N, C-alpha and C positions, 0 to 999 in steps of 0.2 A: 760564541760567534756562529753566524749562519753558515750553512754548507751550500755551495752552488754546484750545479751541473752545467757544463758549458760545451759549446762547439766553437772551435777556432780554426783559423786558416794559417798555414805556414807561409813563409816568403815565397815558396814555390807554388802556392795555391792549394796545397793538400789540406783536406779537412780532418780535424782530430777532435775526439770527444774526451771529456775528463771530468773529474770532481775535485773541488778544492774548498778549503775553509778560508774565509776572509771576513774582514770587518763589514764590508759593504761591496757593492758592485764596482765602485770606483777603485777600491783597493785591489779587487780581483783583476780589473783591467790593467792596472799598473804592473802587477806581478806577471801577468801573461805577456805584456809588452816587453818586459825585461828579458823574457825567454824568446823574444822574436816572434811572438804569436799575435794575431789579430782576432779579437773577440767578434764572433758572428752571432751566436745565440747564447742566452744564459737563463737559467731558471733556479730560483732559490728553493731548496727542498722544504716542503711544507708551506710554501708561499705561492704567490701567483706567478705564472709564467710570463716572461717578457722576451721580446725579440731584440737582438742587438741592433737591428735596423729601425724598428718601429713597433709601437704597442700592438698594431695589427698589420698584417702583410698588405692590407689594402688602404691603410691610412694615408690620406693626402689632404691637402688644403688648397683653396683657390689661390691663384697667383696674386689677386688683389689683396687677400688677407695677409699674405706673406710680405707684400710691399709695405702695408700699413704697419705690421709688426716691426719690420726692419727700420722704418723711419722713426717710429716711436721709441724703439730701444736705443737708437742713436741719440735721440734727444735726451733720454733718461741718463745714459752714460755720460753725455757731455755736461749734464747738469751736476754731475758729481755723485749720483746715487750708485750704490754697489750693484754689480751685475745681477746678483741673486735677487735683490729687492726689485730690480726692474723686471726680471722674468716673472716674479710672483705677481706684480702689479698687472702686467700684460695678460697673464693667465686668468686673472679675475675679470679683466675687462672684455676679453674676446667672447663673442657670441657662439663661436664654433667650439663645442665642448670637446670634440676630438683633438682640436688644436690646443685647447687649454690643457688637456691631459699630456700632450707631447711637451708643452712648455714646462709643466710641473716635473715631468720625468727628466728633462734636460737640467732643470734647476737641481734636482736630487743628484744627478751625475756630477755637476760642478761642485756641489757641496761635499760629495764623496771624494773629491780629489781630481776629477777629470778636468782638463782644460775645456773652455767653451767650444772650441772647434772639434775636440774629440766627442763631446756630448752631441754636437750637431751631426757628426758623421754617422750616428746610429740611425738617422732618418734620411736616407738618400732620395726617397720619393718626395721629400719636402725641401731638403737642402741639397742643392747640386754640388758637384765638385768645385765649381767656380765659387760658390757661396762659402764653402768650408775653407777653401784655400785662401780666400781673401780675409776671412775672419782669423785664420792662423797667422797670416802676415800682419794683421792689425794687432794681434796679441803680442807678436814678437817685437813690433816697433813701438808699442805703447800708444797707438793711435786707433783704438778700436772704434771709438765714436765716429772718427773721420772716415774709416773704412766702411762702416755701416751706412753712413750717409752716401758714399760713393755707390754702394750696392743698391741702395734705394733708388738713386738716380738711374743706374744702369737698368734695373728691373722695370722702372717706369718707362724708359725709352724703348725697351724691348716690347712691353705691353702695347705701347702706342704703335709700334711697327706692326705687331700682330693685328691690332684693331684696324689699321689701314688696309691690310691685306684682306681681312675678313669682310670689311665694308665694300671693298672693290669686287669681291667674289659673290657677295650675297645677292645682289640684284641680278646679275646675269644667270646665276644658278637657278634662282627663283623664277625668273622670266622664261628661261629655257624649259624648265620643268612644266610650267603652265602651258607652253606651246605644245609639248609632248602630250600632256593630259588632254588638251582640247582636240588635237589631231587624232590621238588614240580613240577618244570617245566618238568622234565623227566616223572614223574608219570602222570601228567595231560595232556601232549601234545604228548610225544614221544611214551609212552607205548601203548596208544590206536591205534596209527598208525601201530605199529608192530603186535598188536592183529589182526587187520583187514588183514594184510599181511599173517599171519599164517593161518587164517581161509580160505582165498582165495586159498592159495597154497596147503594146506593139511587139508581140512575140515574133522572134526571128529577125527583126530589123536591126541593122548594124548601128551601134552607138558612136557618138563622136570620140575621137582618139583620146582626149584627156579623161573623158568619162569612163571609157573602157579600162584605161590604165588604173584609175582610182578604184574601180570595181575589182580588178585583178589583185591590187594590193590588199583590198579588204578581204578578198577570199583567202589570200595567203595568211593574213593576220588571224582570222578566225578558224583556220584549219590547224591540223596537228603539226604542220610544218613550222608554225610559229613556236611551238613548244621546243622543237629542235634548236631554233635560234636562241631561245631563252636559256636552254641548257648550255649551249655553246658559250653564251655571254657569261653565265655563272662560272663555267669551267675556266674561261679566260681570266676572270677576276681572281679566282682561287689560285690559278697557276702564277699570275702576276704577284700575288701576295707571297706565295711560297718562294718563287724565284727572287723576289725582292728581299727576302730574309737572308739570302746567301750573300757573301761579300761581293762576288762578281755581279750578281743580279742587282744588288743595291747600287753598285757603281754604274752599271749600264743604264739602269732606269733613271738615275739622277743625271747622267750625261744626256739622255734623251730629253729630259725636262728642260735642260739648258738650251737645247736646240729648237724648242717649240717657237713658232712665230709669235711675236708680241710678248707672250708670257715668259719666254726664255730670258729675254733681256731683263725683265722685272725680277725674276728669280735670281739672276746673277748679281744684280744690284743689292738685293736683300742679303745675299750671302756675304758679299764684300762688306756691307754695312755692319752686319752682325759680327764678322770676324774682327774688323778693325776696332769696333767699340769694345768687344770682349777683351782683346789684347791690350787696348789702352787702359781699361779699367783695372785689369790684373797687374800690369806693370806699374801703374800709378800707385797701387796699394802696396807695392813692395814684393810681389811674387816674382821669382826669378824667371828670366825669359824662356828657358826650356820648359819649366813647369807651366808657364802661361800658354806656350804653344800647344802643349798636350791638352790643356783644358779647352783652348780655342778650337782645337781639332774636333773634340767631342761635342762641342756646342755649335758647330758650323751649320748643321742642318742639311748638308749636301755632301755626299761621299766624294764627289770630284774635288771639291775644295778641301775636304778633310784629308784626302791623299796628298794634295799639294802642300798643305800645312805640315803634314807628317814628314814629308820628304824635306821640307824646309828646316824642320826641327833637327833632322838627322844631319843636314849640312851645317847648321849652326853648331851642333855638338862636335863636328869635325874642325871647327874654327872659321867657317865662312861667315859672311854677313847674312842678315835675314833677307835683304832686298834681292840679292842675286838668285837664290833658288826660287823665290816667288816669281821673279821675272822669267826664269827658265820654264816654269810650269805652264806658262801660256794662259793661265786662268785669270790673272790680275792685269788690269790695264796699266800701261806704262806710267800714267800719272800716279797711280797708287804705289808702284814699286820705286819710282824716283823720289817721291816724298818720304817713303820709309828709308830709302838710302840716305837722303839729306838728314833725316832725323837721327840716324845712326852715327853719321859723321859729326854732327853738331852736338850730340848728347841730348837732343830734344825729341826722342822717339815717341814718348807719350803724347807730346803736343801734336806732332805730325799725325799720329794715329787718330787722335781726337778730331783733328781738322778733316781727315779723310772720312771718318764715320759721319761727321756732321754734313759733309758734302753729299755723301751717298744717301743719308736720311732724306735730304731735300730732293735728291734725284728720285728716290722711291716715292715720295709724296707727289711729285710732279707726274711721275709715270702712272701712279694709281689714279690721279685726277684725270689725266688724259685718257686712260683706259676706260674709266667710268663714263666720261662724256662721249667716247667713241662707241662703246658697246650699247648704250641705251638706244640711240636711234637705229642701230643695226638690228637689235632684237625686235624693236617695234616694226621695222620693215619686214623682218623675217616672219613675224606673226601675221602681218597683213598678207604676205605672199602665200604662206602655207594655208591659213584658214580661208582667206579670200579665194585663193586658187581652187581649193576643194569645193567651196560653195558654187563657184562659177562652173566647175566641171559637172557638178550634180544638176545644175539648172539648165545647162546647154541643151539636153534632150527635150526638156519641157518647153523650150522656146519653139522647137520644131514639132512638138507633139500634135498640134491640129493637123498638119500635113501628113504626119505618120498615121494618125487615126483614119484620115480620109483614104489614104492609100491602103490601109489594112481592110477597111470596109469594102473597097472596090475589089480587092482580091479574094474576099470571103465568098464562097459559093452562096448564091441566093441573095447577095448583097445588092 
């Protein structure tokens, strides 16, 4: 039998190294689990090294690829084909060779005695906690194909939500970047040329106020002072990233995002939609409410809502209902908490959560459409004001140039 060297984690999170003889990696995993250890990394002596989480630390797949895999595997299992055969079929069909290697490795783990969810857990960059937990619940209930179908529906809805947000942000970001490029080009290259022209044609003569302001801005931009501004901006970005990596910083920055005009309301609706859909999908698949809340907390995308969900989970653990702590947090509208409360009393929590998520999905779509229709004319108007204003400021002295030239000639000795 082969000999494996491994790295495990204890229940307390302590990492331990060791060597063990086992039939295969699946048998090694079971023996370590019996001792209360979680396999992190494993390597067969004389064989290729593998990572308990992924063949490569950077292995990842596109979300679209994962959705297709989940939908197809659900169909295969529902048709009565064995799971191993389904994994082999999908490994052969996928065009992403890295993903094909992952599927083959998962199949080997299942063949070696691991459950499907245990094999998936080795790849957290591909299969999230939500994915693994739902698969585990599907295995326990004997409804793996139904759970996989729910997962595919959930991931498709999340992808649609991301697509809406990206489409709403793509135009304003692109248009604003174009405005900055045009304005920067005029200030850095065109304005200095006009400045030299004015100095040569009418030296010492005062320029119109808008023109002088534009020339002063140009002088600032092309001077060393601009380098100080750029360094300050870069330092601010770095500080924000470092600060945002701390728990307090992440919470404060996420809270600030929710207070932004226009975008704050949109982000709040997105967070509520994501939370309710995640919780609905998990509870519908058979995941216990406390486990579902822990996963929903990690997938909320906003630390303010994550904290509210975390505190709600603590309250539920103490025997409270879910609706009351969510209402006390002040982050969820009364409609959401009341519907959740009704769902808890009537035993239809999954249905109520689904209705809330569908409502906020439509709210997000309406908000994105309204934002897009509002931003487009505003950006066009901004471009006209910035570029047009700069051109007018540059040509104002030229309109009065004949009078200035005549005045200059009269004041020149011998003129």
